[in-house]
C-alpha positions as CSV (number, residue, x, y, z in Angstrom):
1,M,5.3,3.7,-3.7
2,E,8.8,4.9,-2.5
3,L,8.3,3.2,0.7
4,R,7.5,-0.3,-1.0
5,S,10.5,0.5,-3.5
6,V,13.0,0.9,-0.7
7,L,11.5,-1.7,1.7
8,S,11.6,-4.5,-1.3
9,K,14.7,-3.5,-3.2
10,K,16.7,-2.1,-0.7
11,K,15.8,-3.9,2.5
12,Q,14.9,-7.1,0.7
13,F,11.7,-7.5,2.7
14,E,8.7,-10.0,1.6
15,R,5.6,-8.6,0.3
16,N,3.8,-10.0,3.4
17,R,5.9,-7.8,5.6
18,I,5.8,-4.7,3.6
19,D,1.9,-4.9,3.2
20,R,1.9,-4.8,7.1
21,I,4.1,-1.7,7.6
22,E,2.5,0.2,4.8
23,N,-1.1,-0.9,6.5
24,R,0.2,0.8,9.8
25,I,1.6,3.8,8.4
26,T,-1.4,4.5,6.3
27,A,-3.7,3.7,9.4
28,R,-2.0,6.8,11.3
29,T,-1.2,9.2,8.6
30,T,-3.1,11.6,6.1
31,V,-2.3,10.9,2.6
32,T,-2.3,14.3,0.4
33,F,-2.1,14.6,-3.4
34,P,0.3,16.9,-5.0
35,D,-1.7,19.7,-6.8
36,A,-0.9,22.2,-9.6
37,S,0.8,24.7,-7.2
38,D,2.9,21.7,-5.9
39,M,4.1,21.0,-9.3
40,L,5.2,24.7,-9.5
41,E,6.9,24.8,-6.2
42,A,8.6,21.4,-7.0
43,N,10.0,22.6,-10.2
44,R,11.6,25.8,-8.4
45,L,13.1,23.9,-5.7
46,Q,14.4,21.2,-8.1
47,S,15.9,24.1,-10.2
48,E,17.6,25.6,-7.3
49,T,18.7,22.5,-5.7
50,L,19.1,19.9,-8.4
51,L,17.0,17.0,-6.3
52,Y,15.7,14.3,-8.1
53,P,12.1,15.6,-9.3
54,M,10.3,13.2,-7.3
55,D,12.1,14.1,-4.2
56,A,11.6,17.8,-5.0
57,L,7.9,17.2,-5.2
58,V,7.6,15.2,-2.0
59,L,9.3,18.3,-0.6
60,A,7.0,20.5,-1.9
61,A,3.7,18.6,-1.4
62,A,4.9,18.2,2.6
63,E,5.6,21.8,2.9
64,A,2.3,22.7,1.4
65,V,0.1,21.0,3.7
66,D,2.7,21.9,6.7
67,A,3.6,18.2,7.2
68,T,6.3,16.7,8.8
69,L,8.3,14.5,5.9
70,V,9.7,11.6,7.4
71,S,12.5,9.9,5.3
72,F,15.5,7.8,5.5
73,D,16.7,9.4,2.2
74,S,19.6,11.4,2.8
75,E,19.1,14.3,0.1
76,L,15.6,14.7,1.7
77,L,17.0,14.9,5.4
78,D,19.4,17.5,4.1
79,H,16.5,19.5,2.6
80,G,14.4,19.3,5.9
81,A,12.8,15.9,6.4
82,K,13.2,14.2,9.8
83,Q,14.5,10.8,10.4
84,P,12.1,8.2,11.4
85,A,13.6,7.8,15.1
86,D,13.2,11.6,15.7
87,V,9.7,11.2,15.1
88,V,8.9,8.3,16.9
């Protein structure tokens, strides 16, 4: 959802291009879903850092599965996410 929002609103990409990008990414990644422990960790992290709730949840979920979180978001990058260029 975040990817679609950024590509459509910020980058002004057309829907067709967004769909192609999303399909390429999902074909090469494992999608995980937050569970209750991720929610608790996100709450703790948000309390300490005052990150946006969704950012805290994304960070907590990535940490829980020992995944590399890739983002352009400066706040996520400040808290451990990697730039796309760093992992390509």
